[in-house]
C-alpha positions in Angstrom: 97.6 104.3 73.0 96.1 107.7 73.7 96.0 108.7 77.3 94.4 112.0 78.3 94.9 113.4 74.8 98.6 112.5 74.6 100.1 109.7 72.5 101.9 107.2 74.5 103.7 104.2 73.1 103.9 101.1 75.2 106.4 99.4 73.0 109.9 98.3 74.2 111.8 101.4 75.3 108.4 103.1 76.1 108.8 106.3 74.0 106.5 108.9 75.5 105.2 112.1 74.0 104.2 113.7 77.3 105.5 115.1 80.5 106.5 111.9 82.4 106.5 113.9 85.6 102.7 114.2 85.3 102.3 110.5 85.6 102.5 108.6 88.8 105.8 106.9 89.3 105.1 104.7 92.3 103.1 101.4 92.3 102.1 100.2 95.8 100.7 97.0 97.3 98.7 97.4 100.5 97.7 94.4 102.7 94.2 95.6 103.7 93.9 92.9 106.4 96.7 94.6 108.3 95.0 98.0 108.5 92.8 99.1 111.4 89.1 99.6 110.8 88.0 103.2 111.6 84.4 103.6 112.7 82.6 106.4 110.7 79.0 105.7 111.8 77.7 103.4 114.5 78.7 99.8 113.4 80.1 101.0 110.0 83.8 101.2 109.3 86.2 102.2 106.6 89.9 101.6 105.8 91.7 104.0 103.4 93.8 101.8 101.1 94.9 104.4 98.6 94.0 108.1 98.3 94.8 109.9 95.0 94.1 113.5 95.7 94.7 114.9 92.1 91.9 112.8 90.8 89.7 112.6 93.9 89.9 108.8 93.9 89.9 106.7 97.0 90.3 102.9 97.2 88.7 101.6 100.4 87.5 98.7 102.5 84.1 99.0 104.1 82.4 96.9 106.8 79.1 96.8 108.7 78.9 94.9 111.9 76.1 92.3 112.4 73.0 94.2 113.6 74.5 97.6 112.8 72.1 100.5 112.2 71.7 101.6 108.6 74.6 103.5 107.1 73.5 107.2 106.8 71.2 107.9 103.8 73.2 109.7 101.2 73.5 111.2 97.7 76.5 110.1 95.7 78.5 113.0 94.4 81.0 110.4 93.2 80.9 107.2 91.3 81.3 104.2 93.6 82.4 100.7 92.4 82.5 98.0 95.0 82.9 94.2 95.3 81.2 92.4 98.2 83.7 90.2 99.9 81.6 88.9 102.9 77.9 88.7 103.7 75.4 90.8 101.9 73.8 94.3 101.9 70.9 96.1 100.4 69.3 99.5 100.0 66.2 100.5 102.0 64.9 102.1 98.8 65.0 98.9 96.8 64.3 95.2 96.9 67.7 93.8 95.7 70.3 92.1 97.9 73.9 92.4 97.0 75.5 89.1 97.9 79.1 88.0 98.5 80.9 88.0 95.2 78.7 90.6 93.5 80.0 93.9 92.0 78.1 97.1 92.4 78.2 100.4 90.5 76.6 103.4 92.2 76.1 106.4 89.9 76.6 110.0 90.8 73.3 111.5 91.9 72.0 108.2 93.3 70.3 108.4 96.7 70.0 105.4 99.0 70.3 104.0 102.5 72.6 101.0 102.7 71.9 98.3 105.3 72.9 94.8 106.1 70.8 92.2 108.1 73.4 89.5 107.4 74.1 87.6 110.6 77.9 87.6 109.8 77.9 91.3 108.8 79.1 92.7 105.5 82.4 93.7 103.9 83.3 95.2 100.6 86.4 96.6 98.7 85.8 99.5 96.4 86.7 102.8 94.8 85.2 106.2 95.0 85.9 108.5 92.1 84.7 112.1 92.0 84.9 115.3 90.0 85.3 117.2 93.3 86.6 116.5 96.8 83.1 115.7 97.9 82.2 112.0 97.7 78.9 111.6 99.6 76.3 114.0 100.9 74.8 112.4 104.0 71.2 113.1 105.1 69.5 112.9 108.5 66.6 110.8 107.1 66.1 108.4 104.2 64.5 111.2 102.2 66.6 113.2 99.7 64.7 116.4 100.8 65.7 115.9 104.5 68.3 117.9 106.3 71.9 117.4 105.2 73.9 115.7 108.0 77.3 116.3 106.5 79.7 115.6 103.7 82.0 112.7 103.3 85.1 113.9 101.4 88.6 112.9 100.2 90.0 114.8 103.2 88.0 112.4 105.5 89.9 109.5 104.0 93.2 111.4 104.5 92.2 111.9 108.1 91.6 108.2 108.7 94.6 107.0 106.7 96.9 104.5 108.3 100.7 104.6 108.1 100.4 102.0 105.3 97.9 104.0 103.2 99.4 104.9 99.8 98.7 108.6 99.3 99.4 110.7 96.2 99.1 114.4 97.2 97.9 117.3 95.1 101.5 118.5 94.7 102.6 115.0 93.4 104.3 113.9 96.7 103.8 110.3 97.6 103.5 109.3 101.2 102.7 106.2 103.1 104.5 103.0 103.9 102.6 100.3 102.0 103.8 96.7 102.2 105.5 96.9 98.9 106.4 100.0 96.9 107.9 100.0 93.4 109.2 102.6 91.0 108.9 100.9 87.6 109.8 104.0 85.8 113.6 103.8 86.3 115.4 104.1 83.0 112.3 105.4 81.2 112.8 108.9 79.8 110.3 111.2 78.3 110.7 111.6 74.6 
């Protein structure tokens, strides 16, 4: 297997031709249901499940209350991949409805205004992955030429992280107290 230009063998004994210290050593399981929702816009909430600062990657849970106002219109600086786990949502700029059980991919550069008119509200689990710390560029109006309201960044997820959030910092430190944490690398030496 080639990973990031380095040859890595996944056979018994796991001989590696790379700096093992560069790879994450900790695997974590987080029970999202136990984390508190943090309101980021009226009626819209996030939970930070995992934040991987070196790759600007965030695993999250997202919720909109029944009757919540639209989530702010925004440009995606990041790629967003999400799985709807309750209710439905849509985009003001489109005609589709993303139902419970559907998977969504939102490309960098896309502009939209998410909303949910589902009587039970809407929930999803997903991942933001960006080439920079900036994930979303929020706008005042549902118009890409409108005034920029603010940026939604990896740091914002660090700021709302719960004690259970699994965080890999830029310097390689791992913090957080997830429900289960494993170091499966014991006994594996770089070759």
